[in-house]
N, C-alpha and C positions, 0 to 999 in steps of 0.2 A: 388244289387237288390234282392227283395224278391219275392217269388212265391208260389202258392198253386197248387197242382195237381188237374186236372179237366178233365172230358172226352173231347176228341178232341185235347188235347195236345198230342204231340207225346210221347216211348219205350225203349228199354232198354237192358237188358241182352240178349245175343243170345241164352241162354238156355231157352227153352220153355217147358211147361208142356204138357203131352199128353192130347188129348181131350177125352171127355166122350160121348159115343153115346148109343142109345137104339134101340130096334127093335120091330116091331109090331108082333102080333100073326099071325099065318098062315092065309093067305087070307084076312087079315085086313090091312088097311092103317094106319100108325102111325099118331096120331093126338095129339100133345102136345102143349097146349097153351103157348104162349111166356110169361115168367114171366115179371113183371114190374121191373123197374130199382131198386126199393127198395129191391126186392127179390135177385137180383144180388149182391147188396151191402151186404146183409146178407150172401150170399154164400162166398163172399170175406172175410167177417169178420171171418167166420168159417175156411176158408183156412188159414187165418193169425194166427189162434190159434196154428197152427203147426209151425209157424216161431218163432225162438228164437230171441227176441229183447234184446240186451244188456241193462243192468241197466243204466238208464240216457239217453239212445238213443231214438230218435223218428223216425218214418217212415210213409210216406203217399204214396198212389198209386192210379192211375187211368188207366183204360183200356177200349178201344173201339174196338169192332169187326166191321171192316169196312163193311163187307158184310151184316150182319144182323142188325147192329145198336145196338146190345146189349152192355151194358156198366156197369161198376162197379167202385165205388170209396171207398177208405178206408182212413180215417183220414181227418183232416181239419186244419192242422197247416200251418203256414207260414215258408218258408225256404229260406236261401240264395241260389241263383241260381248257383253260380260258373260258369263253362264254358258251361253249357247247354244254357245259354243266347245267345251264339254265333249262335245257330240255329235261334233265333229271328232276330238277326242282318243280317244273310244271307237272311231270308225271306224279310226283309225290303229292302235290296239291290235289290233283284229280282223284288219286286213290284215297286220300284222307277224307275228301268230301263223299266219295262213294261209300266208304266204310261207315260213314256217319248217316248214310241213307238220304243224302241231300245233294242238290246241285251246287256248284261253287257259287258263293255269294257275289253280288254285283261288284263289291270292292276287290274280291279275289280275282274276278275275271278282268277287271281293269288293270290291276297290278300285273297279271299274267300277260295281258296284251302288250303292255309297255316293256315287260321283261323280254318277251320273245320277238315282237315286231320291231322295237326300237333298241333292243339289247340294253335296256336301262338297268344299271347295276343296283340303283337304289330300290328298285321294285322287286329285287330278288332277295329272299331271306338269306341270312348269313349261313344257315345250316338247315338241313332237312333230313328226314328219314323216310325211306320208301317202304310202305307196308308190304308184307309178303302176300300179295294177292294179285288177281288179274283184273284188267279194266273191263268194265261192263260196256255194252254197246253205247250207252249214253256217254260214258267217259271218252270213248273212242271217236265220238261223232265230230269232234273238233277238227279231225284230220280228214274227214270224208269230203268228197266232191272236188278234190284237187288231184292233178296228175303228179305233183311233186311237193315235197316239204323239205325245208332247208334251214339249218342253223349253223352259222359260221362263228368262229372264235379266233381272235388274234390278239397278241400283246407283244411289245418289245421288252426284252429282258434288260433291266436297269444295269446289271453288272457287265453285260457283254455287248449290248446294243443289237443283239441278234433277235430274230423274230420267231414266235410260236404262231403257227397258222393251222387251224383245224376246221373241218367241215363234216357234218353228219346230216343224214336225211334220207329221203326216198325219191327216186326217179322212176319214170315209166318209159320203158324201151320196147317198141313194137307191141304195145298193149300189155306188157308184163312189168310188175313192180320189182324194183331192186332196192334193198336197204344197203346203204354204203356209209362207211366211216373212214375218213382219212385224217391222220394226225401227223404233224411235222414240227420240227424245230431246227434252229441253227441257220436259217437263211438270213442273208444280209439286209433284206428289205421285205416289207409286206407284199409288194408286187411279185417279188421272186418266190415267196412262199405260196402265194395264190396260184402262180403258174405251175409250181410243183404239185400242189394239191389237185388242181384240175387235171393235169396229165396223169397223175396216179389214179384218180377217179375213173378216167376213161379206160385205163388199163384194167382196173378191178372189174368194171362192168363187162369188158370183153372176155374176162376169164370164166364167167359163168354161162356165157353164150345165150342163145335164143331160148325163149320160154317154151 
């Protein structure tokens, strides 16, 4: 499966960049107009200038600040999803159960746990369809009570030996949630891909700033 990063898809590395804040002059209330999305994209491009992308590799990122709605996108290439697609499969499972007016069955929960926690391919259906609806509070409860959520995906390409390394999820920075997605390919090793993804994730988080 191929994917593009876009705001609203979920994050990534647990390493988050510190936020940037400003202060008003004495006796004055701070008033800073909210930049448009394009400005945030420019901030992310500038942050990415400090990220070392190996020759021949590609990387894209998207970040959404849940509280403020600020978002930024870098890159517009299509990538193989690897195991991050399992999050979509889990979402489809929860939505199907919700539409049927039931909780996921014990067997479904067991398969989902192995699929997400162990990244077990055998526990993931070969295909899925996501119903066009929203999660109820019950369906969302699996992600509550944690400050981060993470799903990585990687695979070596048999034809080139180069690596696909992706990461999506949620991190909390200074008490504010960030949804982040970073997709990459073309690195010579998994370790090189992980370093690229982590550096890009930090750049993405810095682009939306403090909550």
